[in-house]
DRENDO-1510 file (C-alpha; in Angstrom, 1 decimal, always signed):
<recs>
REC; n; res; u; v; w
REC; 1; MET; -16.0; +17.3; +40.3 .
REC; 2; ALA; -19.8; +17.0; +40.1 .
REC; 3; HIS; -21.8; +18.1; +37.1 .
REC; 4; ILE; -23.0; +21.7; +36.9 .
REC; 5; TYR; -26.7; +20.8; +37.1 .
REC; 6; LYS; -29.0; +19.2; +39.6 .
REC; 7; MET; -31.8; +17.8; +37.4 .
REC; 8; LYS; -32.5; +16.6; +33.9 .
REC; 9; LYS; -34.5; +19.3; +32.2 .
REC; 10; TYR; -33.3; +19.2; +28.6 .
REC; 11; ASN; -33.7; +16.6; +25.9 .
REC; 12; LEU; -30.7; +15.6; +23.8 .
REC; 13; LEU; -30.8; +13.6; +20.6 .
REC; 14; LEU; -27.7; +11.6; +20.0 .
REC; 15; LEU; -27.5; +10.8; +16.3 .
REC; 16; THR; -24.8; +8.2; +15.4 .
REC; 17; PRO; -24.0; +5.3; +13.1 .
REC; 18; LYS; -25.2; +1.9; +14.4 .
REC; 19; ASN; -21.6; +0.8; +14.9 .
REC; 20; PHE; -20.4; +3.6; +17.0 .
REC; 21; ALA; -17.0; +4.1; +18.5 .
REC; 22; LYS; -15.8; +4.2; +22.1 .
REC; 23; THR; -15.8; +8.0; +22.1 .
REC; 24; THR; -19.5; +8.0; +21.4 .
REC; 25; GLN; -20.1; +5.6; +24.3 .
REC; 26; LEU; -18.2; +7.9; +26.7 .
REC; 27; ILE; -20.2; +10.9; +25.5 .
REC; 28; LYS; -23.4; +9.0; +25.9 .
REC; 29; GLU; -22.6; +7.9; +29.4 .
REC; 30; GLU; -21.8; +11.4; +30.5 .
REC; 31; ALA; -24.8; +12.9; +28.7 .
REC; 32; ASN; -27.1; +10.3; +30.3 .
REC; 33; ASN; -26.3; +11.8; +33.7 .
REC; 34; VAL; -27.8; +15.2; +32.9 .
REC; 35; PHE; -30.0; +14.9; +29.8 .
REC; 36; ILE; -33.0; +13.0; +28.8 .
REC; 37; ILE; -31.4; +11.1; +25.9 .
REC; 38; THR; -32.8; +9.7; +22.7 .
REC; 39; HIS; -30.3; +7.7; +20.8 .
REC; 40; ALA; -31.1; +7.2; +17.1 .
REC; 41; PHE; -29.1; +5.7; +14.3 .
REC; 42; ILE; -28.5; +7.6; +11.1 .
REC; 43; GLU; -29.3; +4.5; +9.1 .
REC; 44; ASN; -32.8; +4.3; +10.7 .
REC; 45; VAL; -33.9; +7.9; +10.4 .
REC; 46; ILE; -37.1; +8.5; +8.4 .
REC; 47; LEU; -37.2; +12.0; +6.8 .
REC; 48; LYS; -40.5; +13.0; +5.3 .
REC; 49; ILE; -41.3; +16.2; +3.5 .
REC; 50; GLY; -44.9; +17.3; +2.8 .
REC; 51; LYS; -46.8; +20.2; +4.4 .
REC; 52; LYS; -44.4; +19.8; +7.2 .
REC; 53; ILE; -40.9; +18.4; +7.8 .
REC; 54; LYS; -41.1; +15.2; +9.8 .
REC; 55; ILE; -38.0; +13.4; +11.3 .
REC; 56; THR; -38.7; +10.1; +13.0 .
REC; 57; SER; -37.0; +6.8; +13.7 .
REC; 58; VAL; -38.2; +3.5; +15.0 .
REC; 59; ILE; -36.6; +3.0; +18.5 .
REC; 60; ASP; -37.4; -0.1; +20.5 .
REC; 61; GLY; -40.3; -0.9; +18.1 .
REC; 62; VAL; -41.9; +2.5; +18.4 .
REC; 63; GLU; -41.8; +5.3; +15.7 .
REC; 64; THR; -40.3; +8.2; +17.6 .
REC; 65; ASP; -40.5; +11.9; +16.8 .
REC; 66; LEU; -36.9; +13.1; +16.8 .
REC; 67; THR; -37.8; +16.8; +16.7 .
REC; 68; LYS; -38.9; +16.7; +20.3 .
REC; 69; THR; -35.4; +17.6; +21.4 .
REC; 70; ASP; -33.5; +20.7; +22.6 .
REC; 71; TYR; -30.2; +19.8; +20.9 .
REC; 72; VAL; -28.9; +17.4; +18.3 .
REC; 73; PHE; -25.5; +15.9; +19.0 .
REC; 74; ALA; -24.6; +14.2; +15.7 .
REC; 75; LYS; -21.6; +12.0; +14.9 .
REC; 76; ILE; -21.5; +12.0; +11.1 .
REC; 77; ASP; -18.6; +10.1; +9.5 .
REC; 78; SER; -17.5; +10.4; +5.9 .
REC; 79; HIS; -19.2; +7.2; +4.9 .
REC; 80; ARG; -22.7; +8.5; +5.9 .
REC; 81; MET; -22.4; +12.2; +5.0 .
REC; 82; GLU; -24.5; +12.0; +1.9 .
REC; 83; ARG; -27.4; +10.5; +3.9 .
REC; 84; ALA; -26.8; +12.7; +6.9 .
REC; 85; TYR; -26.6; +16.0; +5.2 .
REC; 86; PRO; -30.4; +16.4; +4.5 .
REC; 87; ILE; -31.2; +15.1; +8.0 .
REC; 88; ILE; -29.1; +17.7; +9.7 .
REC; 89; ASN; -30.4; +20.3; +7.2 .
REC; 90; ALA; -33.9; +19.4; +8.2 .
REC; 91; PHE; -33.2; +20.0; +11.9 .
REC; 92; SER; -31.6; +23.3; +11.0 .
REC; 93; LEU; -34.7; +24.4; +9.0 .
REC; 94; LEU; -36.8; +23.6; +12.0 .
REC; 95; GLY; -34.6; +25.8; +14.2 .
REC; 96; ILE; -33.3; +22.9; +16.3 .
REC; 97; PRO; -29.7; +23.5; +17.4 .
REC; 98; THR; -27.1; +21.0; +16.2 .
REC; 99; ASN; -23.4; +20.6; +17.1 .
REC; 100; TYR; -22.5; +21.6; +13.5 .
REC; 101; PRO; -24.5; +22.9; +10.5 .
REC; 102; PRO; -25.0; +20.7; +7.4 .
REC; 103; GLU; -22.5; +22.6; +5.2 .
REC; 104; THR; -19.8; +21.7; +7.8 .
REC; 105; ILE; -20.3; +18.0; +7.1 .
REC; 106; THR; -19.5; +18.6; +3.4 .
REC; 107; ILE; -16.4; +20.7; +4.0 .
REC; 108; VAL; -14.7; +18.8; +6.8 .
REC; 109; HIS; -15.2; +15.4; +5.2 .
REC; 110; ASP; -13.5; +16.6; +2.1 .
REC; 111; LYS; -9.8; +17.2; +2.7 .
REC; 112; PHE; -9.4; +19.5; -0.3 .
REC; 113; LEU; -12.3; +21.7; +0.6 .
REC; 114; THR; -10.9; +21.9; +4.1 .
REC; 115; ASN; -7.5; +22.9; +2.8 .
REC; 116; MET; -9.1; +25.6; +0.6 .
REC; 117; LEU; -11.0; +27.0; +3.5 .
REC; 118; LEU; -7.9; +27.2; +5.7 .
REC; 119; ALA; -5.8; +28.8; +2.9 .
REC; 120; LYS; -8.5; +31.3; +2.2 .
REC; 121; ASN; -8.4; +32.4; +5.8 .
REC; 122; ASN; -4.6; +32.6; +6.1 .
REC; 123; ILE; -4.1; +29.5; +8.1 .
REC; 124; ALA; -1.0; +27.7; +7.0 .
REC; 125; THR; -1.6; +24.2; +5.5 .
REC; 126; PRO; +0.7; +22.0; +3.5 .
REC; 127; LYS; +0.8; +22.6; -0.3 .
REC; 128; THR; -1.8; +20.3; -1.8 .
REC; 129; ILE; -2.7; +19.2; -5.3 .
REC; 130; LEU; -6.0; +17.5; -6.4 .
REC; 131; ALA; -4.5; +14.6; -8.2 .
REC; 132; ASN; -5.3; +11.9; -10.8 .
REC; 133; LYS; -3.2; +9.9; -13.2 .
REC; 134; GLU; -3.3; +12.6; -15.9 .
REC; 135; THR; -2.2; +15.4; -13.6 .
REC; 136; ILE; +0.6; +13.3; -12.2 .
REC; 137; ASN; +1.8; +12.7; -15.8 .
REC; 138; LEU; +1.8; +16.4; -16.4 .
REC; 139; ILE; +3.6; +17.5; -13.2 .
REC; 140; GLY; +5.4; +14.4; -12.1 .
REC; 141; LYS; +8.9; +15.8; -12.8 .
REC; 142; LYS; +8.1; +18.9; -10.7 .
REC; 143; ILE; +7.0; +16.9; -7.6 .
REC; 144; LYS; +9.5; +17.1; -4.7 .
REC; 145; PHE; +9.6; +13.8; -2.8 .
REC; 146; PRO; +8.9; +12.6; -0.3 .
REC; 147; ILE; +5.2; +13.5; -0.3 .
REC; 148; MET; +2.0; +12.5; +1.5 .
REC; 149; LEU; -0.7; +10.9; -0.6 .
REC; 150; LYS; -4.2; +11.2; +0.9 .
REC; 151; LEU; -7.7; +10.0; +0.0 .
REC; 152; LYS; -9.9; +13.0; -0.5 .
REC; 153; HIS; -12.6; +11.6; +1.8 .
REC; 154; GLY; -10.5; +9.6; +4.3 .
REC; 155; SER; -10.8; +10.1; +8.0 .
REC; 156; GLY; -9.2; +8.9; +11.3 .
REC; 157; GLY; -5.8; +8.6; +9.7 .
REC; 158; LYS; -7.0; +6.1; +7.1 .
REC; 159; GLY; -5.9; +6.5; +3.5 .
REC; 160; VAL; -2.8; +8.5; +4.3 .
REC; 161; MET; +0.4; +7.2; +2.6 .
REC; 162; TYR; +4.1; +8.3; +2.7 .
REC; 163; ILE; +5.5; +8.2; -0.8 .
REC; 164; GLU; +9.2; +8.4; -1.5 .
REC; 165; ASP; +9.5; +8.4; -5.3 .
REC; 166; ILE; +7.6; +8.7; -8.6 .
REC; 167; LYS; +7.6; +5.0; -9.3 .
REC; 168; THR; +5.8; +4.3; -6.0 .
REC; 169; LEU; +3.4; +7.2; -6.6 .
REC; 170; ASN; +2.4; +5.9; -10.1 .
REC; 171; SER; +1.8; +2.4; -8.8 .
REC; 172; VAL; -0.4; +3.6; -5.9 .
REC; 173; VAL; -2.3; +6.1; -8.0 .
REC; 174; SER; -3.1; +3.4; -10.6 .
REC; 175; SER; -4.4; +1.1; -7.8 .
REC; 176; LEU; -6.5; +3.8; -6.2 .
REC; 177; GLU; -8.0; +5.0; -9.5 .
REC; 178; SER; -9.2; +1.5; -10.3 .
REC; 179; LEU; -11.1; +1.7; -7.0 .
REC; 180; LYS; -12.6; +5.1; -8.0 .
REC; 181; GLN; -10.7; +7.0; -5.3 .
REC; 182; THR; -10.0; +10.7; -5.5 .
REC; 183; MET; -6.5; +11.6; -4.2 .
REC; 184; LEU; -4.6; +14.5; -2.9 .
REC; 185; ILE; -0.8; +15.0; -3.2 .
REC; 186; GLN; +0.5; +17.0; -0.3 .
REC; 187; GLU; +4.0; +18.2; +0.5 .
REC; 188; PHE; +5.7; +16.4; +3.3 .
REC; 189; VAL; +6.5; +18.9; +6.0 .
REC; 190; LYS; +9.7; +18.0; +7.8 .
REC; 191; ASN; +9.3; +17.8; +11.5 .
REC; 192; LYS; +10.2; +15.7; +14.6 .
REC; 193; GLY; +7.7; +13.0; +13.8 .
REC; 194; GLU; +4.9; +14.4; +16.0 .
REC; 195; ASP; +1.7; +16.3; +15.8 .
REC; 196; ILE; -0.5; +18.2; +18.2 .
REC; 197; ARG; -4.2; +17.6; +18.7 .
REC; 198; ILE; -6.3; +20.3; +20.3 .
REC; 199; ILE; -10.0; +20.0; +21.0 .
REC; 200; VAL; -12.1; +23.1; +21.1 .
REC; 201; CYS; -15.6; +22.9; +22.5 .
REC; 202; CYS; -17.9; +26.0; +22.5 .
REC; 203; ASP; -15.1; +28.5; +22.4 .
REC; 204; GLU; -12.9; +26.8; +25.0 .
REC; 205; ILE; -10.0; +24.4; +24.7 .
REC; 206; ILE; -11.0; +21.3; +26.7 .
REC; 207; GLY; -7.9; +19.2; +26.1 .
REC; 208; SER; -4.7; +19.0; +24.1 .
REC; 209; MET; -1.9; +16.5; +23.6 .
REC; 210; LYS; +1.2; +15.8; +21.5 .
REC; 211; ARG; +1.4; +12.5; +19.6 .
REC; 212; VAL; +5.0; +11.3; +19.1 .
REC; 213; ILE; +6.2; +8.5; +16.8 .
REC; 214; LYS; +8.2; +6.1; +18.9 .
REC; 215; GLU; +8.0; +3.1; +16.6 .
REC; 216; LYS; +11.2; +2.4; +14.7 .
REC; 217; GLY; +10.8; +3.0; +11.0 .
REC; 218; ALA; +7.4; +4.6; +11.3 .
REC; 219; THR; +6.4; +7.8; +9.5 .
REC; 220; ARG; +3.9; +10.5; +10.4 .
REC; 221; SER; +1.3; +8.7; +8.3 .
REC; 222; ASN; +1.3; +6.1; +11.1 .
REC; 223; LEU; +0.6; +8.5; +13.9 .
REC; 224; LYS; -3.1; +7.9; +14.3 .
REC; 225; ASN; -3.2; +4.2; +13.6 .
REC; 226; SER; -0.1; +3.2; +15.5 .
REC; 227; LYS; +0.1; +2.4; +19.2 .
REC; 228; ASN; +2.0; +5.6; +20.0 .
REC; 229; ILE; +0.5; +7.1; +23.1 .
REC; 230; GLY; -0.2; +10.8; +23.3 .
REC; 231; GLU; +1.4; +13.0; +25.9 .
REC; 232; LYS; -0.2; +15.8; +27.8 .
REC; 233; TYR; +0.7; +19.1; +26.2 .
REC; 234; GLU; +0.0; +22.8; +26.9 .
REC; 235; PRO; -0.4; +24.6; +23.6 .
REC; 236; THR; +1.3; +28.0; +23.0 .
REC; 237; MET; -0.8; +31.1; +22.4 .
REC; 238; ASP; -0.2; +30.8; +18.7 .
REC; 239; LEU; -1.5; +27.3; +18.7 .
REC; 240; LYS; -4.5; +28.3; +20.7 .
REC; 241; ARG; -5.3; +31.1; +18.2 .
REC; 242; ILE; -5.1; +28.7; +15.3 .
REC; 243; ALA; -7.4; +26.2; +17.1 .
REC; 244; PHE; -10.0; +28.8; +17.9 .
REC; 245; LYS; -10.0; +30.2; +14.4 .
REC; 246; CYS; -10.4; +26.8; +12.9 .
REC; 247; ALA; -13.3; +25.9; +15.1 .
REC; 248; LYS; -15.0; +29.2; +14.3 .
REC; 249; LEU; -14.5; +28.8; +10.6 .
REC; 250; ILE; -16.4; +25.5; +10.4 .
REC; 251; ASN; -18.9; +26.6; +13.1 .
REC; 252; ALA; -18.6; +23.4; +15.1 .
REC; 253; ASP; -19.4; +23.1; +18.8 .
REC; 254; VAL; -16.8; +20.4; +19.1 .
REC; 255; CYS; -13.7; +20.5; +16.8 .
REC; 256; GLY; -10.5; +18.6; +16.8 .
REC; 257; VAL; -7.6; +20.5; +15.3 .
REC; 258; ASP; -4.4; +18.7; +14.2 .
REC; 259; ILE; -1.3; +20.8; +13.8 .
REC; 260; ILE; +2.3; +20.1; +13.1 .
REC; 261; GLU; +5.4; +22.2; +13.6 .
REC; 262; ASP; +8.2; +22.1; +10.9 .
REC; 263; VAL; +11.9; +22.3; +11.5 .
REC; 264; ASN; +11.7; +26.1; +11.2 .
REC; 265; ARG; +9.0; +26.3; +13.9 .
REC; 266; GLN; +6.3; +27.1; +11.5 .
REC; 267; TYR; +2.8; +25.7; +12.3 .
REC; 268; TYR; +0.7; +23.9; +9.7 .
REC; 269; CYS; -2.9; +22.8; +10.2 .
REC; 270; ILE; -3.2; +19.3; +8.7 .
REC; 271; GLU; -6.7; +18.3; +9.6 .
REC; 272; LEU; -10.0; +19.4; +11.2 .
REC; 273; ASN; -12.3; +16.8; +12.8 .
REC; 274; ILE; -15.9; +17.3; +13.8 .
REC; 275; ASN; -16.0; +13.9; +15.5 .
REC; 276; PRO; -12.7; +13.9; +17.3 .
REC; 277; GLY; -11.8; +10.8; +19.2 .
REC; 278; ILE; -11.3; +11.4; +22.9 .
REC; 279; VAL; -10.1; +8.1; +24.2 .
REC; 280; GLY; -6.4; +8.8; +23.7 .
REC; 281; LEU; -6.8; +12.4; +24.9 .
REC; 282; THR; -8.5; +11.3; +28.1 .
REC; 283; LYS; -5.6; +8.9; +28.8 .
REC; 284; ALA; -3.0; +11.5; +28.0 .
REC; 285; THR; -4.5; +14.4; +30.0 .
REC; 286; GLU; -6.1; +12.3; +32.8 .
REC; 287; LEU; -9.1; +14.5; +32.4 .
REC; 288; ASN; -12.7; +13.5; +31.8 .
REC; 289; ILE; -13.0; +14.9; +28.3 .
REC; 290; ALA; -16.5; +13.5; +27.7 .
REC; 291; LYS; -17.8; +15.3; +30.8 .
REC; 292; ARG; -16.1; +18.6; +29.8 .
REC; 293; ILE; -17.9; +18.4; +26.4 .
REC; 294; ILE; -21.2; +17.7; +28.0 .
REC; 295; ASP; -20.8; +20.5; +30.5 .
REC; 296; LYS; -20.1; +23.0; +27.7 .
REC; 297; ILE; -23.0; +21.7; +25.6 .
REC; 298; TYR; -25.4; +22.0; +28.6 .
REC; 299; LEU; -24.3; +25.6; +29.1 .
REC; 300; LYS; -24.8; +26.4; +25.4 .
REC; 301; ILE; -28.4; +25.0; +25.6 .
REC; 302; GLU; -29.0; +27.1; +28.7 .
REC; 303; ASP; -27.8; +30.2; +26.9 .
REC; 304; TYR; -29.8; +29.4; +23.8 .
REC; 305; LYS; -33.0; +29.0; +25.9 .
REC; 306; LYS; -32.5; +32.3; +27.7 .
REC; 307; HIS; -32.3; +34.1; +24.3 .
REC; 308; LEU; -35.6; +32.6; +23.3 .
REC; 309; LEU; -37.4; +34.2; +26.3 .
</recs>
């Protein structure tokens, strides 16, 4: 199916790390078909505050004004959120639309803040404790194993560990504390060894899949980093409601929602992602997910421009 537009009339700023992933490349290729693209790296952005806010970057040897855009499509990972927050905030202050507001960066890249937001809004999430060596000494005997141990600022399935007993927990916690890592202890929700990934873009579900553990001896902590291939999946109405509510809560134009179902058929939201990978989803659904995202973003810009008239 062809794109929904005939000519390039909007400017799009793609703001990413220098070492960007395959998902970003797919998005860029589709966006290049319909937008006038400026691709800037977060590391190279120059933010100046004086009488005016100036946001520039040196691109191909030329200092470029990044505010000459109709929309900012940012890909901010947890490693760069501290630097990126004031940059996205500056675009927001200038009235330039972004795919998520600055406060969303802070919330989504902090697993504990994410869980608190979900709990506050009556979205079921596994019981979670903000942990350190001292709290584990105090509550260790009350912990029901197995558990999931997560890094507070981990992403992409990294820093997720399946812990079976207190001895292993103490050993891992000691190692992580020496590396100055903040941890979360999370209940292990018994399920079939699978999770569901739903991507919402501008109030529409553009793709969903079920990821199933097929490797012998693997646990759910391996789902994202293993070679298990996702399967096309049609979410139930309950799952759709959860996904829409999550995307609305964090005010993100593109939101990946990861959900598991326990043995009693209760759904739990285990992660929100403002930079969801689409390579696996594209393969599982046999849909051009990147194009679907760009089509929805284009329509959002069109609608935004109409309301300015």
